[in-house]
N, C-alpha and C positions, 0 to 999 in steps of 0.2 A: 514355452521354454523361455526364459526370461532375458538372457543377455542381449539380444537385438533390440528388445523393448526398453532395457535399461540404457542403451545407447541413445534411443531416441527420447527417452525420459529427460535427458539433459536439455532438450530444446522443446518439449512438448508444452502446449498450453491448451486451455479450453477452447479458445478461438481457433476455428478451423484455418485461419490465416497461417498458421505455423506449417501448413502442408508443405509449400514449396521449400522450406528449410529443411523438412524431413527428407525431400527428395535430394536436396544439396548434400546432406549428411549421407545419404544412401549412395550418391555418386561418388563421394570421397572415400567411402568404404570401398566401393568397386575399383576406385584408382588404386588404392592401397593393395587390394587383392591382386590386381594385375602386376603391380610391383613386385609382390611376393613371388608369384609365378615366374616372372622374367628373372628375377634374381636366382631362384632355383635352377632355371634353365642354364643361366650363365655359368653356375658353378659346375652343371653336368655336361654341358656341350659348348660352352664358349661363346663368343659373340655371334657366329653364324646361326647357332641354335635359337638365339635370342631374335634374330631377325626374322627367321622362319616362323617362330611361334607368333611373334607380333602380327606378321602377315596373316596367318591363320586366323588369330583372334579378330582382327579387323574385318573379316568376312564372316564371322560367326554371328548370325542375327540374335540367337538366343544370349550369347555372351553380352552383346552390345545392349540389348534390351534390358537385361538384368543389371546392367551398370547404372541406370537411373531409375529402376523400379525400386519401390519400398518393400523390400523382401529380404529375407535373412540368407539367401543362397550364396551371395558374394562374401560375406562374412564367413559363412561356413566353409566356402571353398578355400579361403586364405588359410584358416586353421587346420584343414584337412591337408592341405598342399604342404605346409610346414611340418606337420607330423610325418607324413609320408617320407619327406627327404630325410628327416632324422632316423626314421625307423630303417629305411633302406640303404642309406649311404653313411650312416653313423652308428650302425648296430653294435659295435664293440664299445661304444662310449656309453657309460653309465649316466653321466648328466645330459647327454643328448637324448637318451630314452627317457628320462624324467622330463625333459623339456616337450618331447613328444606327448607324453602322458597328460601334461599341463594343456597343451594344444587340444588334445581329444577331450579333455574335460570341458574347456571353454566351447568346442564344438558341440558336446552334449547339452550344454547349457543354451546352445543356439538352435539345434534341432534334434529330435528324438532319433532320427535315423542314424545318428552316429554310433549308436549302440550296434549296429550291424557291422560298423567298421571294426570296432573292438572285439567283436565275436570273431570276425575274419581274421583278425591279428592272432587271437588265441588258437584258432584251428591252425593257422599256418606255423605257428611256433610248435605246437603239438605234433603236427605232421613232420616238421624237420627234425625235432630233438626228442620225440617220445617222451618218456617218464623223465627224462634228463632236464626237461624244461623246468621242473620244480627247482633245480638248483641254479637256473640261469638268473644271476642277480639283475641284468638289464630288463628282463621281462618283469620282474618284481618292482623295479623302480618306475617302470612305465604305468603299471597297473595301479601301484600305490598313489602316484601323482594324479592319474585320471580319477580315482576314486575319491581323493581328497577334494579336487576342484570340483567334481560332480556332486559332493555330499549335501550342500545345501538343498539342491532340488530333490535328490533321492530321500532325503529325511522329509521334505515336504510331501512328497508323493506317498510315502509310508503313513503319514499323519492324515492326509486328506483322502487319499484314494485307497490305502491299504496295500499298495503295491510299489516296490521301490523304482520300477521303471515303467510306471504307468504311461500310456499313450493312448489318447481318445481315439486315434485311428484303428486302434486294435477293436474298439466297440463299432465304430462306423462300418467297418470291412464286413460285418456280419448283417447289416441291414439287408432287406430284400432289394431296395433301391436306393440310390444315392439321395434322391428328392425327398426321402423320408426324414432326412437330418433336420429339415425345417418343419417337419409336421409333428414330430414326436417330442416329448418332453424329456428332460435329463434323466430323470428316473428310469424310464422306458429304455432310452439309449444305454444307460448303465448296466442293464441286464443282458444285453445282447452277447452272444458267444458263438462258437462254432456249434456246440451242441444244440443251441436254440435254433440255429439256421438249419442244420440237418433235421431237427424235429419238424420245422415248417416245410421245407422243400426237398428233404431226401438226399441220399449220399451223392446221387448223380449231379444234382446242382451244385454240390460242393466241389466235385471234381472239375466241372465246366468252370466255375469261378475261379478256381486256382490255376487251372490250365491257361485259361484266357489271360489272367494276370500275368503269367510267366511270359506268354507270347508278346503282350503289349509293352512289358519291361525290355524284352529282348529288341523289340523294334525301336524303342527309344534310344537304346544303345547303338543301334546301326544307323541311325538317322541323324 
């Protein structure tokens, strides 16, 4: 997904010496992400909320390490946080929902897992409104804005991979072992699927893998 790489491309050089500048750029993105979060908290909870969140962030090792790592997560967080605020606290405003859609589109251009957020949003809207969601102008504004911003990547995925929301992890997850990523060629990896995994290992292995994944993800949320 190209957005973070596009940001780094503005300072990238063939000489590895640009690496410190890339870390500085990531740090600035992390600083901006922290600012976005504190601004949102100030609008919701006021100065006291800002102080409490700042104290919590200052003791969060993962947050601090990601502040200077060359990774997409801090940019992704800022975009998702802004979208969350507009969706939850400006739900009646069409322009705010369009802005949320733009943020989600940029987030999808940053990391594929944003698609889960969009699907969760749709499920929540259908749960709350049922079939009447079809007539909800704000929902349509968000979805159209998201699709327009995401469209360059969607079109490329269709042309190159034959799937609008292609994600290479959907192939990696059906390998027998993660170490095979470095051993298999791209053509072999491209053929991986749930069906192929069951053919090799049986339904029991599929259940174990999926249940194990849910347990690990739950543990990450709780720690």
